[in-house]
C-alpha positions as CSV (number, residue, x, y, z in Angstrom):
1,X,56.2,129.6,47.8
2,X,52.8,131.1,47.0
3,X,51.5,130.3,43.5
4,X,49.6,132.8,41.4
5,X,47.3,130.3,40.0
6,X,45.8,132.4,37.2
7,X,49.3,133.2,35.9
8,X,50.6,129.7,36.4
9,X,47.6,128.0,34.6
10,X,47.3,130.4,31.7
11,X,50.0,128.6,29.5
12,X,48.2,125.3,30.2
13,X,44.9,126.7,29.1
14,X,46.5,128.1,26.0
15,X,48.1,124.7,25.3
16,X,44.9,122.8,25.6
17,X,43.1,125.2,23.3
18,X,45.7,125.0,20.6
19,X,46.1,121.2,20.8
20,X,42.3,120.7,20.5
21,X,42.3,122.7,17.3
22,X,45.3,120.9,15.9
23,X,44.0,117.4,16.8
24,X,40.6,118.2,15.4
25,X,42.3,119.5,12.3
26,X,43.9,116.1,11.8
27,X,40.4,114.5,11.8
28,X,39.2,117.1,9.2
29,X,42.1,116.3,6.9
30,X,41.2,112.6,6.8
31,X,37.5,113.3,6.2
32,X,38.2,115.8,3.5
33,X,39.9,113.0,1.6
34,X,37.0,110.6,2.3
35,X,39.3,108.5,4.5
36,X,38.5,106.9,7.9
37,X,39.7,109.2,10.6
38,X,41.5,107.4,13.5
39,X,40.3,110.3,15.6
40,X,36.6,110.1,16.5
41,X,36.5,113.2,18.7
42,X,38.8,115.2,21.1
43,X,38.2,116.7,24.5
44,X,40.5,118.6,26.8
45,X,40.7,120.2,30.2
46,X,43.0,121.9,32.7
47,X,43.0,120.6,36.2
48,X,41.1,122.5,38.8
49,X,43.2,124.1,41.5
50,X,41.6,121.9,44.2
51,X,42.6,118.8,42.2
52,X,46.2,120.0,41.8
53,X,46.5,120.7,45.5
54,X,45.1,117.3,46.4
55,X,47.6,115.6,44.1
56,X,50.5,117.7,45.3
57,X,49.7,116.6,48.9
58,X,49.3,113.0,47.9
59,X,52.6,112.8,45.9
60,X,54.5,115.3,48.1
61,X,55.2,117.6,45.2
62,X,56.8,120.9,46.2
63,X,55.4,124.1,44.6
64,X,58.7,124.9,42.9
65,X,58.6,121.4,41.3
66,X,55.0,121.4,40.2
67,X,55.5,122.2,36.5
68,X,58.0,119.4,36.2
69,X,56.5,116.7,38.4
70,X,52.8,117.0,37.6
71,X,52.5,116.0,34.0
72,X,48.7,116.0,33.6
73,X,47.8,119.6,34.5
74,X,46.9,120.0,30.9
75,X,45.0,117.0,29.6
76,X,43.6,115.9,26.2
77,X,41.6,112.8,25.5
78,X,41.4,111.4,22.0
79,X,38.5,109.0,21.4
80,X,38.7,106.3,18.7
81,X,36.3,103.8,17.3
82,X,38.8,100.9,17.1
83,X,41.8,99.8,19.1
84,X,43.7,99.6,15.7
85,X,43.2,103.4,15.4
86,X,45.5,104.1,18.3
87,X,48.8,103.0,16.6
88,X,47.9,105.2,13.7
89,X,47.4,108.2,15.9
90,X,50.7,107.5,17.8
91,X,52.5,107.4,14.5
92,X,51.1,110.9,13.6
93,X,52.0,112.3,17.0
94,X,55.6,111.0,16.9
95,X,56.2,112.7,13.5
96,X,55.0,116.1,14.6
97,X,57.5,118.9,14.9
98,X,55.3,121.2,17.2
99,X,55.5,118.8,20.2
100,X,58.0,116.4,21.8
101,X,56.9,113.1,23.3
102,X,58.4,112.8,26.7
103,X,57.1,109.4,27.7
104,X,54.4,106.8,26.8
105,X,52.5,104.3,29.0
106,X,50.6,101.5,27.3
107,X,47.8,100.4,29.6
108,X,46.1,98.5,26.7
109,X,48.7,95.8,26.2
110,X,49.5,96.0,29.9
111,X,46.1,96.5,31.5
112,X,46.1,97.7,35.1
113,X,45.1,95.3,37.8
114,X,41.9,97.3,38.2
115,X,40.9,96.6,34.6
116,X,41.8,100.2,33.4
117,X,42.8,100.4,29.7
118,X,44.1,103.4,27.9
119,X,47.3,104.7,26.2
120,X,48.9,107.7,27.8
121,X,51.4,110.0,26.0
122,X,53.2,112.8,27.8
123,X,54.3,115.6,25.6
124,X,56.3,118.8,26.0
125,X,54.4,121.6,24.1
126,X,55.7,125.1,23.6
127,X,53.3,128.1,23.8
128,X,54.0,131.7,22.9
129,X,53.0,134.1,25.6
130,X,53.5,137.9,26.0
131,X,56.4,137.0,28.2
132,X,58.0,134.8,25.7
133,X,58.0,131.1,24.9
134,X,57.0,128.6,27.7
135,X,57.0,124.8,27.3
136,X,54.4,122.9,29.3
137,X,53.8,119.3,29.9
138,X,50.5,117.8,28.8
139,X,49.0,114.3,28.9
140,X,47.2,112.9,25.9
141,X,45.0,109.8,26.6
142,X,43.9,107.6,23.7
143,X,40.8,105.4,24.3
144,X,38.1,103.6,22.6
145,X,34.5,104.4,23.6
146,X,34.3,101.2,25.6
147,X,37.5,102.0,27.5
148,X,36.3,105.4,28.3
149,X,32.9,104.2,29.5
150,X,34.5,101.7,31.9
151,X,37.1,104.2,33.1
152,X,34.5,106.9,33.7
153,X,32.4,104.5,35.8
154,X,35.4,103.2,37.7
155,X,36.6,106.8,38.4
156,X,33.2,107.7,39.9
157,X,33.2,104.6,42.1
158,X,36.8,105.2,43.1
159,X,35.9,108.8,44.2
160,X,33.0,107.4,46.3
161,X,35.0,104.5,47.9
162,X,38.4,106.2,48.0
163,X,39.9,103.1,46.3
164,X,38.5,100.6,48.9
165,X,35.9,98.9,46.7
166,X,33.5,96.4,48.3
167,X,34.3,92.9,47.1
168,X,31.2,92.7,45.0
169,X,31.9,96.0,43.3
170,X,35.5,95.1,42.6
171,X,34.5,91.7,41.1
172,X,31.9,93.4,38.8
173,X,34.4,96.0,37.7
174,X,36.9,93.3,36.8
175,X,34.2,91.4,34.9
176,X,33.0,94.4,33.0
177,X,36.6,95.3,32.1
178,X,36.9,91.9,30.4
179,X,33.6,92.5,28.6
180,X,34.8,95.9,27.4
181,X,38.0,94.4,26.1
182,X,36.0,91.7,24.4
183,X,33.7,94.3,22.8
184,X,36.7,96.1,21.4
185,X,38.1,92.9,19.9
186,X,34.7,92.0,18.4
187,X,34.4,95.4,16.8
188,X,38.0,95.1,15.5
189,X,37.0,91.9,13.7
190,X,34.3,93.6,11.8
191,X,36.0,97.0,11.3
192,X,35.8,96.9,7.5
193,X,32.1,96.2,7.5
194,X,31.4,99.0,10.0
195,X,33.4,101.6,8.1
196,X,31.7,100.6,4.8
197,X,28.3,101.0,6.4
198,X,29.2,104.3,8.0
199,X,30.4,105.7,4.7
200,X,27.3,104.5,2.8
201,X,24.5,105.3,5.3
202,X,25.7,108.1,7.6
203,X,26.5,111.3,5.8
204,X,27.3,113.0,9.1
205,X,30.2,110.6,9.5
206,X,31.9,112.3,6.7
207,X,31.0,115.8,8.0
208,X,33.9,118.2,7.6
209,X,32.7,121.1,9.7
210,X,32.6,121.2,13.5
211,X,29.0,122.2,14.3
212,X,27.2,123.1,17.5
213,X,26.4,119.9,19.3
214,X,29.4,118.0,18.0
215,X,30.9,115.7,20.6
216,X,34.1,117.8,20.5
217,X,32.2,120.7,22.0
218,X,31.6,118.7,25.2
219,X,34.9,118.9,27.1
220,X,35.2,116.5,30.0
221,X,36.2,117.5,33.5
222,X,38.4,114.6,34.5
223,X,41.0,114.5,37.3
């Protein structure tokens, strides 16, 4: 089965675009009411064809089963300041009528052996196309900034070493994963003071409009 990649990926591109707007809209609603937004910023991407083909080969996914078996062709990443923001976002997502949660994977309470922490939500999201309605799967990752920093570094090293980390690198990654987790916990303990300071001294923190240079405008290319 030959895949017309442009035709196949168009609904995913549309889904990512719509979801970014909707998720950023949630943040705006909180800030318009002078409330702490659990969403710091949102990025999104659609997998490159090369990455899709590589994963298909690795997981023995047949072309006719691609849409059902590869759940992260469309990917969104929601960044938060505090770990406690994540349950609040999950509650919002679970109540929405424009998407259906298919599965959830909690790698925060159940950190991977590598040290990876994140919360993954797979959703089914309908998009309207000129050929009718099509529902696609998308993965939403929820992370604190420290989780994202660690995961980004680990991903780069994993790409270099193909998963076979030298002993010293593996040990340092495990150590820094514990440090990142400790940082999140320390920030959680002083969350109220941080938010009060942001509201008092950082007018941009309450900014409603999305301007040029906003973190949201810098979409990540992750695999």
